[in-house]
All heavy atoms as TSV, in Angstrom:
chain	resi	resn	atom	element	x	y	z
A	1	MET	N	N	28.005	170.382	149.026
A	1	MET	CA	C	28.279	169.845	150.341
A	1	MET	C	C	28.942	171.028	151.167
A	1	MET	O	O	29.762	171.724	150.757
A	1	MET	CB	C	29.318	168.741	150.264
A	1	MET	CG	C	29.798	168.169	151.652
A	1	MET	SD	S	31.226	167.095	151.732
A	1	MET	CE	C	30.990	165.947	150.391
A	2	THR	N	N	28.467	171.060	152.532
A	2	THR	CA	C	28.986	172.091	153.329
A	2	THR	C	C	30.181	171.425	153.937
A	2	THR	O	O	30.347	170.377	154.408
A	2	THR	CB	C	27.976	172.356	154.512
A	2	THR	OG1	O	26.642	172.802	153.862
A	2	THR	CG2	C	28.392	173.432	155.380
A	3	LYS	N	N	31.249	172.364	154.054
A	3	LYS	CA	C	32.500	171.997	154.590
A	3	LYS	C	C	32.904	172.704	155.785
A	3	LYS	O	O	32.635	173.941	155.888
A	3	LYS	CB	C	33.668	172.214	153.456
A	3	LYS	CG	C	33.407	171.486	152.246
A	3	LYS	CD	C	34.400	171.654	151.224
A	3	LYS	CE	C	34.299	172.937	150.541
A	3	LYS	NZ	N	35.290	173.259	149.467
A	4	PHE	N	N	33.422	172.008	156.885
A	4	PHE	CA	C	33.842	172.639	158.147
A	4	PHE	C	C	35.245	172.226	158.359
A	4	PHE	O	O	35.786	171.176	158.052
A	4	PHE	CB	C	32.915	172.125	159.275
A	4	PHE	CG	C	31.444	172.428	159.031
A	4	PHE	CD1	C	30.556	171.521	158.463
A	4	PHE	CD2	C	30.996	173.685	159.582
A	4	PHE	CE1	C	29.286	171.836	158.287
A	4	PHE	CE2	C	29.664	173.981	159.414
A	4	PHE	CZ	C	28.737	173.098	158.799
A	5	ALA	N	N	35.879	173.240	159.115
A	5	ALA	CA	C	37.323	172.935	159.569
A	5	ALA	C	C	37.472	173.538	160.954
A	5	ALA	O	O	36.805	174.488	161.285
A	5	ALA	CB	C	38.365	173.515	158.588
A	6	CYS	N	N	38.324	173.002	161.768
A	6	CYS	CA	C	38.750	173.490	163.021
A	6	CYS	C	C	40.314	173.777	163.036
A	6	CYS	O	O	41.036	172.905	162.595
A	6	CYS	CB	C	38.371	172.489	164.072
A	6	CYS	SG	S	38.845	172.975	165.725
A	7	VAL	N	N	40.641	174.983	163.279
A	7	VAL	CA	C	42.029	175.445	163.272
A	7	VAL	C	C	42.502	175.894	164.642
A	7	VAL	O	O	41.917	176.813	165.139
A	7	VAL	CB	C	42.249	176.501	162.155
A	7	VAL	CG1	C	43.828	176.910	162.114
A	7	VAL	CG2	C	41.872	176.060	160.755
A	8	THR	N	N	43.443	175.282	165.096
A	8	THR	CA	C	44.192	175.617	166.416
A	8	THR	C	C	45.269	176.735	166.078
A	8	THR	O	O	45.753	176.774	165.047
A	8	THR	CB	C	44.710	174.463	167.189
A	8	THR	OG1	O	45.652	173.743	166.454
A	8	THR	CG2	C	43.566	173.489	167.548
A	9	GLY	N	N	45.528	177.560	167.125
A	9	GLY	CA	C	46.512	178.546	166.934
A	9	GLY	C	C	46.076	179.568	165.866
A	9	GLY	O	O	46.913	180.098	165.182
A	10	ALA	N	N	44.785	179.769	165.813
A	10	ALA	CA	C	44.346	180.551	164.703
A	10	ALA	C	C	44.408	182.029	164.838
A	10	ALA	O	O	43.831	182.826	164.016
A	10	ALA	CB	C	42.784	180.180	164.534
A	11	SER	N	N	44.932	182.538	165.880
A	11	SER	CA	C	44.985	184.015	166.106
A	11	SER	C	C	46.060	184.652	165.369
A	11	SER	O	O	46.104	185.918	165.115
A	11	SER	CB	C	45.054	184.471	167.638
A	11	SER	OG	O	46.278	183.843	168.183
A	12	ARG	N	N	47.185	183.994	165.042
A	12	ARG	CA	C	48.236	184.565	164.280
A	12	ARG	C	C	49.052	183.617	163.477
A	12	ARG	O	O	48.809	182.306	163.623
A	12	ARG	CB	C	49.014	185.409	165.164
A	12	ARG	CG	C	49.780	184.567	166.326
A	12	ARG	CD	C	50.606	185.398	167.308
A	12	ARG	NE	N	49.884	186.474	167.945
A	12	ARG	CZ	C	49.204	186.194	169.023
A	12	ARG	NH1	N	49.303	185.023	169.714
A	12	ARG	NH2	N	48.547	187.123	169.748
A	13	GLY	N	N	49.977	183.970	162.782
A	13	GLY	CA	C	50.967	182.997	162.091
A	13	GLY	C	C	50.298	182.061	161.209
A	13	GLY	O	O	49.369	182.431	160.481
A	14	ILE	N	N	50.973	180.808	161.173
A	14	ILE	CA	C	50.464	179.805	160.236
A	14	ILE	C	C	49.002	179.351	160.538
A	14	ILE	O	O	48.251	179.099	159.544
A	14	ILE	CB	C	51.410	178.627	160.265
A	14	ILE	CG1	C	51.086	177.592	159.153
A	14	ILE	CG2	C	51.358	177.856	161.649
A	14	ILE	CD1	C	51.596	178.002	157.845
A	15	GLY	N	N	48.589	179.388	161.736
A	15	GLY	CA	C	47.224	179.075	162.028
A	15	GLY	C	C	46.231	180.049	161.415
A	15	GLY	O	O	45.280	179.573	160.800
A	16	ALA	N	N	46.565	181.235	161.503
A	16	ALA	CA	C	45.663	182.326	160.875
A	16	ALA	C	C	45.648	182.158	159.320
A	16	ALA	O	O	44.612	182.216	158.672
A	16	ALA	CB	C	46.079	183.790	161.256
A	17	LYS	N	N	46.870	181.889	158.811
A	17	LYS	CA	C	46.918	181.806	157.340
A	17	LYS	C	C	46.146	180.550	156.895
A	17	LYS	O	O	45.471	180.630	155.813
A	17	LYS	CB	C	48.415	181.643	156.896
A	17	LYS	CG	C	49.290	182.807	157.216
A	17	LYS	CD	C	48.966	184.072	156.404
A	17	LYS	CE	C	49.844	185.152	156.663
A	17	LYS	NZ	N	49.370	186.433	156.279
A	18	ILE	N	N	46.278	179.459	157.609
A	18	ILE	CA	C	45.568	178.237	157.164
A	18	ILE	C	C	43.932	178.482	157.340
A	18	ILE	O	O	43.298	178.066	156.412
A	18	ILE	CB	C	45.917	177.016	158.165
A	18	ILE	CG1	C	47.365	176.645	157.868
A	18	ILE	CG2	C	44.952	175.939	158.004
A	18	ILE	CD1	C	47.863	175.650	158.836
A	19	ALA	N	N	43.538	179.225	158.354
A	19	ALA	CA	C	42.120	179.456	158.573
A	19	ALA	C	C	41.584	180.326	157.388
A	19	ALA	O	O	40.556	180.009	156.764
A	19	ALA	CB	C	41.861	180.247	159.853
A	20	VAL	N	N	42.338	181.333	156.892
A	20	VAL	CA	C	41.935	182.178	155.751
A	20	VAL	C	C	42.039	181.340	154.442
A	20	VAL	O	O	40.967	181.432	153.702
A	20	VAL	CB	C	42.824	183.432	155.702
A	20	VAL	CG1	C	42.510	184.201	154.436
A	20	VAL	CG2	C	42.555	184.254	156.895
A	21	ALA	N	N	43.011	180.456	154.304
A	21	ALA	CA	C	43.185	179.637	153.144
A	21	ALA	C	C	41.857	178.755	153.006
A	21	ALA	O	O	41.360	178.473	151.918
A	21	ALA	CB	C	44.374	178.889	152.993
A	22	LEU	N	N	41.535	178.187	154.134
A	22	LEU	CA	C	40.339	177.209	154.151
A	22	LEU	C	C	39.049	177.997	153.819
A	22	LEU	O	O	38.237	177.540	153.061
A	22	LEU	CB	C	40.183	176.583	155.582
A	22	LEU	CG	C	41.283	175.500	155.829
A	22	LEU	CD1	C	41.262	175.120	157.308
A	22	LEU	CD2	C	40.974	174.263	155.013
A	23	ALA	N	N	38.943	179.236	154.327
A	23	ALA	CA	C	37.762	180.056	154.009
A	23	ALA	C	C	37.736	180.342	152.523
A	23	ALA	O	O	36.702	180.269	151.974
A	23	ALA	CB	C	37.868	181.333	154.782
A	24	GLN	N	N	38.879	180.691	151.983
A	24	GLN	CA	C	38.947	180.811	150.486
A	24	GLN	C	C	38.444	179.660	149.669
A	24	GLN	O	O	37.946	179.870	148.683
A	24	GLN	CB	C	40.363	181.265	150.056
A	24	GLN	CG	C	40.724	182.607	150.569
A	24	GLN	CD	C	42.239	182.848	150.305
A	24	GLN	OE1	O	43.042	181.970	150.228
A	24	GLN	NE2	N	42.573	184.124	150.331
A	25	GLU	N	N	38.544	178.447	150.407
A	25	GLU	CA	C	38.194	177.210	149.603
A	25	GLU	C	C	36.727	176.904	150.013
A	25	GLU	O	O	36.266	175.831	149.629
A	25	GLU	CB	C	39.071	176.063	149.977
A	25	GLU	CG	C	40.457	176.147	149.439
A	25	GLU	CD	C	40.520	176.269	147.922
A	25	GLU	OE1	O	39.847	175.507	147.309
A	25	GLU	OE2	O	41.317	177.087	147.407
A	26	GLY	N	N	36.098	177.765	150.763
A	26	GLY	CA	C	34.533	177.535	151.093
A	26	GLY	C	C	34.301	176.846	152.387
A	26	GLY	O	O	33.195	176.487	152.559
A	27	TYR	N	N	35.380	176.694	153.252
A	27	TYR	CA	C	35.036	176.026	154.509
A	27	TYR	C	C	34.581	177.056	155.487
A	27	TYR	O	O	35.006	178.176	155.622
A	27	TYR	CB	C	36.468	175.479	155.061
A	27	TYR	CG	C	36.798	174.268	154.359
A	27	TYR	CD1	C	37.475	174.232	153.170
A	27	TYR	CD2	C	36.702	173.056	155.048
A	27	TYR	CE1	C	37.900	173.047	152.653
A	27	TYR	CE2	C	37.105	171.765	154.429
A	27	TYR	CZ	C	37.725	171.822	153.175
A	27	TYR	OH	O	38.091	170.624	152.613
A	28	HIS	N	N	33.637	176.676	156.316
A	28	HIS	CA	C	33.300	177.293	157.528
A	28	HIS	C	C	34.302	176.924	158.582
A	28	HIS	O	O	34.756	175.805	158.637
A	28	HIS	CB	C	31.890	177.047	158.043
A	28	HIS	CG	C	30.852	177.262	157.146
A	28	HIS	ND1	N	30.351	178.524	156.851
A	28	HIS	CD2	C	30.118	176.380	156.341
A	28	HIS	CE1	C	29.353	178.393	155.816
A	28	HIS	NE2	N	29.216	177.154	155.589
A	29	VAL	N	N	34.871	177.952	159.361
A	29	VAL	CA	C	36.082	177.618	160.115
A	29	VAL	C	C	35.758	178.010	161.657
A	29	VAL	O	O	35.447	179.149	161.979
A	29	VAL	CB	C	37.164	178.373	159.676
A	29	VAL	CG1	C	38.511	178.053	160.385
A	29	VAL	CG2	C	37.348	178.272	158.096
A	30	ALA	N	N	36.069	176.968	162.537
A	30	ALA	CA	C	36.056	177.224	163.966
A	30	ALA	C	C	37.536	177.622	164.339
A	30	ALA	O	O	38.537	176.936	163.908
A	30	ALA	CB	C	35.814	175.983	164.760
A	31	LEU	N	N	37.709	178.718	164.857
A	31	LEU	CA	C	39.040	179.326	165.176
A	31	LEU	C	C	39.401	179.179	166.684
A	31	LEU	O	O	38.709	179.710	167.536
A	31	LEU	CB	C	39.024	180.864	164.834
A	31	LEU	CG	C	38.607	181.185	163.381
A	31	LEU	CD1	C	38.226	182.632	163.395
A	31	LEU	CD2	C	39.656	180.785	162.429
A	32	LEU	N	N	40.307	178.297	167.005
A	32	LEU	CA	C	40.669	178.116	168.434
A	32	LEU	C	C	41.988	178.689	168.617
A	32	LEU	O	O	42.962	178.455	167.922
A	32	LEU	CB	C	40.779	176.640	168.622
A	32	LEU	CG	C	39.417	175.905	168.900
A	32	LEU	CD1	C	38.470	175.982	167.715
A	32	LEU	CD2	C	39.620	174.551	169.466
A	33	ALA	N	N	42.136	179.504	169.760
A	33	ALA	CA	C	43.386	180.154	170.135
A	33	ALA	C	C	43.191	180.775	171.508
A	33	ALA	O	O	41.980	180.925	172.017
A	33	ALA	CB	C	43.806	181.265	169.142
A	34	LYS	N	N	44.262	181.102	172.230
A	34	LYS	CA	C	44.227	181.779	173.478
A	34	LYS	C	C	43.931	183.273	173.366
A	34	LYS	O	O	43.387	183.813	174.281
A	34	LYS	CB	C	45.643	181.529	174.232
A	34	LYS	CG	C	45.805	180.203	174.754
A	34	LYS	CD	C	47.072	180.140	175.585
A	34	LYS	CE	C	48.308	180.457	174.814
A	34	LYS	NZ	N	49.574	180.487	175.489
A	35	THR	N	N	44.341	183.850	172.214
A	35	THR	CA	C	44.294	185.273	172.149
A	35	THR	C	C	43.043	185.734	171.629
A	35	THR	O	O	42.846	185.808	170.369
A	35	THR	CB	C	45.481	185.763	171.274
A	35	THR	OG1	O	46.708	185.260	171.789
A	35	THR	CG2	C	45.542	187.337	171.329
A	36	LYS	N	N	42.129	186.177	172.335
A	36	LYS	CA	C	40.857	186.769	172.009
A	36	LYS	C	C	40.933	188.326	172.052
A	36	LYS	O	O	40.483	189.039	171.163
A	36	LYS	CB	C	39.727	186.402	172.816
A	36	LYS	CG	C	38.385	186.871	172.453
A	36	LYS	CD	C	37.312	186.311	173.363
A	36	LYS	CE	C	35.850	186.915	172.920
A	36	LYS	NZ	N	34.819	186.395	173.876
A	37	ASP	N	N	41.579	188.875	172.986
A	37	ASP	CA	C	41.894	190.273	173.156
A	37	ASP	C	C	43.292	190.634	172.672
A	37	ASP	O	O	44.225	189.894	172.806
A	37	ASP	CB	C	41.600	190.736	174.638
A	37	ASP	CG	C	40.151	190.396	175.135
A	37	ASP	OD1	O	39.235	190.717	174.362
A	37	ASP	OD2	O	40.109	189.777	176.140
A	38	PRO	N	N	43.438	191.819	172.118
A	38	PRO	CA	C	44.737	192.202	171.754
A	38	PRO	C	C	45.810	192.134	172.857
A	38	PRO	O	O	45.537	192.379	173.946
A	38	PRO	CB	C	44.625	193.708	171.334
A	38	PRO	CG	C	43.104	193.859	171.088
A	38	PRO	CD	C	42.498	192.895	172.009
A	39	HIS	N	N	46.966	191.626	172.468
A	39	HIS	CA	C	48.033	191.477	173.327
A	39	HIS	C	C	49.121	192.510	173.049
A	39	HIS	O	O	49.302	192.979	171.964
A	39	HIS	CB	C	48.794	190.140	172.997
A	39	HIS	CG	C	49.774	189.755	173.889
A	39	HIS	ND1	N	51.092	190.149	173.912
A	39	HIS	CD2	C	49.781	188.892	175.026
A	39	HIS	CE1	C	51.876	189.724	174.938
A	39	HIS	NE2	N	51.032	188.870	175.537
A	40	PRO	N	N	49.675	193.179	174.149
A	40	PRO	CA	C	50.466	194.312	173.889
A	40	PRO	C	C	51.807	194.017	173.069
A	40	PRO	O	O	52.375	194.860	172.452
A	40	PRO	CB	C	50.949	194.768	175.263
A	40	PRO	CG	C	50.589	193.536	176.181
A	40	PRO	CD	C	49.541	192.755	175.438
A	41	LYS	N	N	52.313	192.780	173.072
A	41	LYS	CA	C	53.583	192.354	172.337
A	41	LYS	C	C	53.301	191.648	171.108
A	41	LYS	O	O	54.170	191.358	170.295
A	41	LYS	CB	C	54.431	191.656	173.248
A	41	LYS	CG	C	54.882	192.619	174.457
A	41	LYS	CD	C	55.987	191.839	175.356
A	41	LYS	CE	C	56.343	192.739	176.384
A	41	LYS	NZ	N	57.446	192.127	177.339
A	42	LEU	N	N	52.097	191.041	170.913
A	42	LEU	CA	C	51.811	190.136	169.795
A	42	LEU	C	C	50.677	190.610	168.992
A	42	LEU	O	O	49.687	190.907	169.591
A	42	LEU	CB	C	51.588	188.775	170.274
A	42	LEU	CG	C	52.598	188.059	171.126
A	42	LEU	CD1	C	52.046	186.741	171.720
A	42	LEU	CD2	C	53.905	187.801	170.259
A	43	SER	N	N	50.757	190.627	167.670
A	43	SER	CA	C	49.670	191.023	166.869
A	43	SER	C	C	48.722	189.891	166.600
A	43	SER	O	O	49.209	188.726	166.678
A	43	SER	CB	C	50.221	191.561	165.517
A	43	SER	OG	O	50.911	190.454	164.804
A	44	GLY	N	N	47.458	190.207	166.255
A	44	GLY	CA	C	46.519	189.135	165.906
A	44	GLY	C	C	45.694	188.702	167.115
A	44	GLY	O	O	46.141	188.440	168.086
A	45	THR	N	N	44.373	188.478	166.808
A	45	THR	CA	C	43.488	187.888	167.655
A	45	THR	C	C	42.493	187.049	166.820
A	45	THR	O	O	42.297	187.071	165.601
A	45	THR	CB	C	42.598	188.942	168.387
A	45	THR	OG1	O	41.563	189.523	167.488
A	45	THR	CG2	C	43.427	189.942	169.125
A	46	ILE	N	N	41.801	186.123	167.559
A	46	ILE	CA	C	40.751	185.328	166.839
A	46	ILE	C	C	39.684	186.035	166.313
A	46	ILE	O	O	39.041	185.754	165.226
A	46	ILE	CB	C	40.332	184.042	167.610
A	46	ILE	CG1	C	39.750	184.446	168.951
A	46	ILE	CG2	C	41.454	182.971	167.661
A	46	ILE	CD1	C	39.191	183.337	169.751
A	47	LEU	N	N	39.366	187.165	166.890
A	47	LEU	CA	C	38.416	188.018	166.318
A	47	LEU	C	C	38.666	188.739	165.087
A	47	LEU	O	O	37.893	188.877	164.178
A	47	LEU	CB	C	37.906	189.103	167.490
A	47	LEU	CG	C	37.338	188.500	168.721
A	47	LEU	CD1	C	37.001	189.583	169.732
A	47	LEU	CD2	C	36.139	187.659	168.551
A	48	GLU	N	N	39.940	189.095	164.996
A	48	GLU	CA	C	40.408	189.727	163.768
A	48	GLU	C	C	40.450	188.683	162.632
A	48	GLU	O	O	40.046	189.021	161.540
A	48	GLU	CB	C	41.909	190.317	163.894
A	48	GLU	CG	C	41.889	191.472	164.898
A	48	GLU	CD	C	43.335	191.895	165.248
A	48	GLU	OE1	O	44.270	191.216	164.905
A	48	GLU	OE2	O	43.401	192.866	165.998
A	49	VAL	N	N	40.925	187.473	162.942
A	49	VAL	CA	C	40.951	186.467	161.877
A	49	VAL	C	C	39.515	186.091	161.525
A	49	VAL	O	O	39.323	185.788	160.283
A	49	VAL	CB	C	41.819	185.261	162.364
A	49	VAL	CG1	C	41.611	184.112	161.426
A	49	VAL	CG2	C	43.203	185.643	162.728
A	50	ALA	N	N	38.595	186.121	162.374
A	50	ALA	CA	C	37.236	185.749	162.175
A	50	ALA	C	C	36.756	186.816	161.100
A	50	ALA	O	O	35.938	186.280	160.165
A	50	ALA	CB	C	36.325	185.813	163.353
A	51	LYS	N	N	37.022	188.043	161.205
A	51	LYS	CA	C	36.535	189.003	160.179
A	51	LYS	C	C	37.131	188.645	158.837
A	51	LYS	O	O	36.528	188.758	157.808
A	51	LYS	CB	C	36.977	190.450	160.591
A	51	LYS	CG	C	36.174	190.894	161.769
A	51	LYS	CD	C	36.661	192.334	162.154
A	51	LYS	CE	C	35.915	192.772	163.415
A	51	LYS	NZ	N	36.402	194.141	163.863
A	52	GLU	N	N	38.363	188.288	158.780
A	52	GLU	CA	C	39.064	187.828	157.466
A	52	GLU	C	C	38.357	186.659	156.847
A	52	GLU	O	O	38.124	186.607	155.730
A	52	GLU	CB	C	40.499	187.554	157.773
A	52	GLU	CG	C	41.392	188.780	158.058
A	52	GLU	CD	C	42.817	188.389	158.103
A	52	GLU	OE1	O	43.372	187.869	157.068
A	52	GLU	OE2	O	43.557	188.576	159.224
A	53	VAL	N	N	38.051	185.678	157.767
A	53	VAL	CA	C	37.432	184.517	157.296
A	53	VAL	C	C	36.014	184.780	156.752
A	53	VAL	O	O	35.709	184.353	155.665
A	53	VAL	CB	C	37.328	183.337	158.387
A	53	VAL	CG1	C	36.336	182.286	158.148
A	53	VAL	CG2	C	38.673	182.889	158.751
A	54	GLU	N	N	35.289	185.591	157.538
A	54	GLU	CA	C	33.932	185.964	157.089
A	54	GLU	C	C	33.884	186.768	155.745
A	54	GLU	O	O	32.883	186.732	155.054
A	54	GLU	CB	C	33.121	186.570	158.090
A	54	GLU	CG	C	32.886	185.588	159.326
A	54	GLU	CD	C	32.268	186.200	160.517
A	54	GLU	OE1	O	32.310	187.435	160.753
A	54	GLU	OE2	O	31.711	185.424	161.289
A	55	ALA	N	N	34.957	187.366	155.426
A	55	ALA	CA	C	35.049	188.274	154.212
A	55	ALA	C	C	35.000	187.338	153.067
A	55	ALA	O	O	34.711	187.856	151.902
A	55	ALA	CB	C	36.386	189.110	154.258
A	56	HIS	N	N	35.181	186.111	153.171
A	56	HIS	CA	C	35.117	185.143	152.058
A	56	HIS	C	C	33.772	184.409	151.947
A	56	HIS	O	O	33.595	183.445	151.183
A	56	HIS	CB	C	36.255	184.062	152.259
A	56	HIS	CG	C	37.654	184.714	152.193
A	56	HIS	ND1	N	38.159	185.075	150.920
A	56	HIS	CD2	C	38.499	185.020	153.038
A	56	HIS	CE1	C	39.355	185.633	151.109
A	56	HIS	NE2	N	39.624	185.666	152.366
A	57	GLY	N	N	32.831	185.065	152.727
A	57	GLY	CA	C	31.409	184.442	152.512
A	57	GLY	C	C	31.082	183.200	153.248
A	57	GLY	O	O	30.205	182.526	152.995
A	58	VAL	N	N	31.994	182.938	154.288
A	58	VAL	CA	C	31.746	181.757	155.158
A	58	VAL	C	C	31.595	182.130	156.601
A	58	VAL	O	O	31.955	183.312	156.937
A	58	VAL	CB	C	32.856	180.657	154.954
A	58	VAL	CG1	C	32.911	180.065	153.523
A	58	VAL	CG2	C	34.235	181.162	155.351
A	59	ARG	N	N	31.229	181.147	157.456
A	59	ARG	CA	C	31.113	181.460	158.892
A	59	ARG	C	C	32.384	181.252	159.580
A	59	ARG	O	O	33.052	180.263	159.214
A	59	ARG	CB	C	29.919	180.737	159.410
A	59	ARG	CG	C	28.509	181.163	158.883
A	59	ARG	CD	C	27.400	180.472	159.615
A	59	ARG	NE	N	27.624	179.022	159.473
A	59	ARG	CZ	C	26.948	178.180	160.165
A	59	ARG	NH1	N	26.141	178.512	161.103
A	59	ARG	NH2	N	27.083	176.847	159.891
A	60	ALA	N	N	32.565	182.119	160.671
A	60	ALA	CA	C	33.691	181.807	161.468
A	60	ALA	C	C	33.222	181.603	162.926
A	60	ALA	O	O	32.218	182.253	163.244
A	60	ALA	CB	C	34.763	183.009	161.413
A	61	LEU	N	N	33.782	180.806	163.636
A	61	LEU	CA	C	33.325	180.605	165.031
A	61	LEU	C	C	34.605	180.667	165.899
A	61	LEU	O	O	35.369	179.769	166.147
A	61	LEU	CB	C	32.764	179.147	165.237
A	61	LEU	CG	C	32.387	178.845	166.701
A	61	LEU	CD1	C	31.313	179.814	167.224
A	61	LEU	CD2	C	31.833	177.443	166.836
A	62	PRO	N	N	34.951	181.963	166.472
A	62	PRO	CA	C	36.090	182.262	167.282
A	62	PRO	C	C	35.888	181.606	168.634
A	62	PRO	O	O	34.863	182.000	169.310
A	62	PRO	CB	C	36.335	183.641	167.224
A	62	PRO	CG	C	34.961	184.223	166.945
A	62	PRO	CD	C	34.191	183.217	166.220
A	63	ILE	N	N	36.746	180.790	169.190
A	63	ILE	CA	C	36.539	180.188	170.556
A	63	ILE	C	C	37.985	180.406	171.301
A	63	ILE	O	O	38.987	179.830	170.833
A	63	ILE	CB	C	36.201	178.738	170.429
A	63	ILE	CG1	C	34.917	178.477	169.714
A	63	ILE	CG2	C	36.196	178.142	171.902
A	63	ILE	CD1	C	34.568	177.040	169.488
A	64	GLN	N	N	37.849	181.088	172.382
A	64	GLN	CA	C	38.962	181.168	173.145
A	64	GLN	C	C	39.319	179.986	173.898
A	64	GLN	O	O	38.409	179.569	174.715
A	64	GLN	CB	C	38.982	182.389	174.103
A	64	GLN	CG	C	40.164	182.702	174.833
A	64	GLN	CD	C	40.138	183.996	175.708
A	64	GLN	OE1	O	38.930	184.394	175.905
A	64	GLN	NE2	N	41.183	184.588	176.038
A	65	VAL	N	N	40.486	179.366	173.753
A	65	VAL	CA	C	40.711	178.101	174.506
A	65	VAL	C	C	42.260	177.992	174.770
A	65	VAL	O	O	43.075	178.305	173.833
A	65	VAL	CB	C	40.097	176.843	173.699
A	65	VAL	CG1	C	40.779	176.757	172.314
A	65	VAL	CG2	C	40.374	175.606	174.427
A	66	ASP	N	N	42.619	177.402	175.842
A	66	ASP	CA	C	43.999	177.107	176.195
A	66	ASP	C	C	44.106	175.676	175.925
A	66	ASP	O	O	43.616	174.836	176.606
A	66	ASP	CB	C	44.318	177.474	177.594
A	66	ASP	CG	C	45.868	177.284	177.971
A	66	ASP	OD1	O	46.536	176.508	177.210
A	66	ASP	OD2	O	46.246	177.729	178.958
A	67	LEU	N	N	44.897	175.286	174.854
A	67	LEU	CA	C	44.992	173.816	174.583
A	67	LEU	C	C	45.708	172.991	175.582
A	67	LEU	O	O	45.903	171.816	175.307
A	67	LEU	CB	C	45.608	173.727	173.064
A	67	LEU	CG	C	44.671	174.206	172.028
A	67	LEU	CD1	C	45.353	174.168	170.683
A	67	LEU	CD2	C	43.366	173.573	171.965
A	68	ARG	N	N	46.335	173.709	176.596
A	68	ARG	CA	C	46.949	172.956	177.660
A	68	ARG	C	C	45.867	172.416	178.648
A	68	ARG	O	O	46.275	171.557	179.546
A	68	ARG	CB	C	48.064	173.701	178.339
A	68	ARG	CG	C	49.057	174.183	177.381
A	68	ARG	CD	C	49.987	175.180	178.130
A	68	ARG	NE	N	49.222	176.453	178.247
A	68	ARG	CZ	C	49.658	177.521	178.725
A	68	ARG	NH1	N	50.954	177.718	179.089
A	68	ARG	NH2	N	48.933	178.619	178.828
A	69	SER	N	N	44.704	172.836	178.448
A	69	SER	CA	C	43.612	172.445	179.374
A	69	SER	C	C	42.652	171.508	178.783
A	69	SER	O	O	41.882	171.917	177.902
A	69	SER	CB	C	42.827	173.822	179.881
A	69	SER	OG	O	41.676	173.383	180.570
A	70	GLN	N	N	42.561	170.266	179.264
A	70	GLN	CA	C	41.676	169.268	178.790
A	70	GLN	C	C	40.206	169.718	178.876
A	70	GLN	O	O	39.436	169.515	178.032
A	70	GLN	CB	C	41.925	167.938	179.502
A	70	GLN	CG	C	41.021	166.793	178.868
A	70	GLN	CD	C	41.329	166.395	177.447
A	70	GLN	OE1	O	42.472	166.462	177.175
A	70	GLN	NE2	N	40.311	166.008	176.781
A	71	GLU	N	N	39.853	170.418	180.017
A	71	GLU	CA	C	38.613	170.877	180.313
A	71	GLU	C	C	38.132	171.963	179.136
A	71	GLU	O	O	37.061	171.831	178.650
A	71	GLU	CB	C	38.485	171.438	181.810
A	71	GLU	CG	C	37.044	171.888	182.057
A	71	GLU	CD	C	37.040	172.392	183.442
A	71	GLU	OE1	O	37.412	171.709	184.374
A	71	GLU	OE2	O	36.596	173.575	183.634
A	72	GLU	N	N	39.018	172.875	179.001
A	72	GLU	CA	C	38.725	173.849	177.913
A	72	GLU	C	C	38.509	173.228	176.492
A	72	GLU	O	O	37.663	173.717	175.805
A	72	GLU	CB	C	39.852	175.000	177.962
A	72	GLU	CG	C	39.825	175.841	179.183
A	72	GLU	CD	C	40.691	177.043	179.063
A	72	GLU	OE1	O	40.980	177.589	177.932
A	72	GLU	OE2	O	41.235	177.498	179.974
A	73	ILE	N	N	39.425	172.289	176.222
A	73	ILE	CA	C	39.302	171.516	174.918
A	73	ILE	C	C	37.983	170.943	174.752
A	73	ILE	O	O	37.280	171.060	173.827
A	73	ILE	CB	C	40.380	170.585	174.752
A	73	ILE	CG1	C	41.756	171.278	174.604
A	73	ILE	CG2	C	40.118	169.730	173.484
A	73	ILE	CD1	C	43.001	170.340	174.730
A	74	GLU	N	N	37.536	170.188	175.794
A	74	GLU	CA	C	36.179	169.515	175.790
A	74	GLU	C	C	35.069	170.570	175.596
A	74	GLU	O	O	34.119	170.328	174.908
A	74	GLU	CB	C	36.033	168.732	177.151
A	74	GLU	CG	C	36.981	167.540	177.083
A	74	GLU	CD	C	36.922	166.766	178.351
A	74	GLU	OE1	O	36.174	167.083	179.285
A	74	GLU	OE2	O	37.746	165.756	178.537
A	75	GLU	N	N	35.104	171.661	176.342
A	75	GLU	CA	C	34.120	172.688	176.210
A	75	GLU	C	C	34.132	173.349	174.798
A	75	GLU	O	O	33.017	173.560	174.260
A	75	GLU	CB	C	34.297	173.769	177.341
A	75	GLU	CG	C	34.000	173.358	178.693
A	75	GLU	CD	C	32.433	172.939	178.770
A	75	GLU	OE1	O	31.537	173.618	178.370
A	75	GLU	OE2	O	32.241	171.843	179.428
A	76	ALA	N	N	35.213	173.534	174.270
A	76	ALA	CA	C	35.328	174.121	172.871
A	76	ALA	C	C	34.683	173.245	171.930
A	76	ALA	O	O	33.880	173.608	171.060
A	76	ALA	CB	C	36.819	174.321	172.521
A	77	PHE	N	N	34.952	171.880	171.977
A	77	PHE	CA	C	34.294	170.968	171.143
A	77	PHE	C	C	32.846	170.694	171.347
A	77	PHE	O	O	32.046	170.336	170.349
A	77	PHE	CB	C	35.145	169.663	171.025
A	77	PHE	CG	C	36.383	169.819	170.046
A	77	PHE	CD1	C	37.509	170.256	170.612
A	77	PHE	CD2	C	36.195	169.590	168.778
A	77	PHE	CE1	C	38.627	170.394	169.771
A	77	PHE	CE2	C	37.330	169.758	167.789
A	77	PHE	CZ	C	38.436	170.139	168.357
A	78	LYS	N	N	32.344	171.002	172.502
A	78	LYS	CA	C	30.888	170.972	172.730
A	78	LYS	C	C	30.206	172.226	172.029
A	78	LYS	O	O	29.202	172.067	171.485
A	78	LYS	CB	C	30.587	171.018	174.213
A	78	LYS	CG	C	30.885	169.757	174.936
A	78	LYS	CD	C	30.597	169.947	176.323
A	78	LYS	CE	C	30.989	168.767	177.356
A	78	LYS	NZ	N	30.812	169.009	178.710
A	79	THR	N	N	31.013	173.211	171.985
A	79	THR	CA	C	30.444	174.400	171.278
A	79	THR	C	C	30.382	174.228	169.793
A	79	THR	O	O	29.592	174.761	169.138
A	79	THR	CB	C	31.371	175.702	171.636
A	79	THR	OG1	O	31.385	175.893	173.042
A	79	THR	CG2	C	30.937	176.956	170.930
A	80	ILE	N	N	31.407	173.659	169.307
A	80	ILE	CA	C	31.563	173.378	167.835
A	80	ILE	C	C	30.456	172.413	167.532
A	80	ILE	O	O	29.807	172.580	166.443
A	80	ILE	CB	C	32.932	172.812	167.381
A	80	ILE	CG1	C	33.914	173.877	167.711
A	80	ILE	CG2	C	32.993	172.350	166.044
A	80	ILE	CD1	C	35.458	173.385	167.581
């Protein structure tokens, strides 16, 4: 069975750790976060986490989205 997961806040911290843990368990992971490009004060981007996820032999789908925006959320889930 193919397994899929969607993780918010996936560019760093607990969200990134959860995404990688799911990948280790064989899940393809949609990575949702605001940070797609490097931030001068914060480490981590969804593109970096996508590489970590894909290193486990599954697919990653990084999507830049601001979860404060209903419109962006709807567009993200259309993409997924």
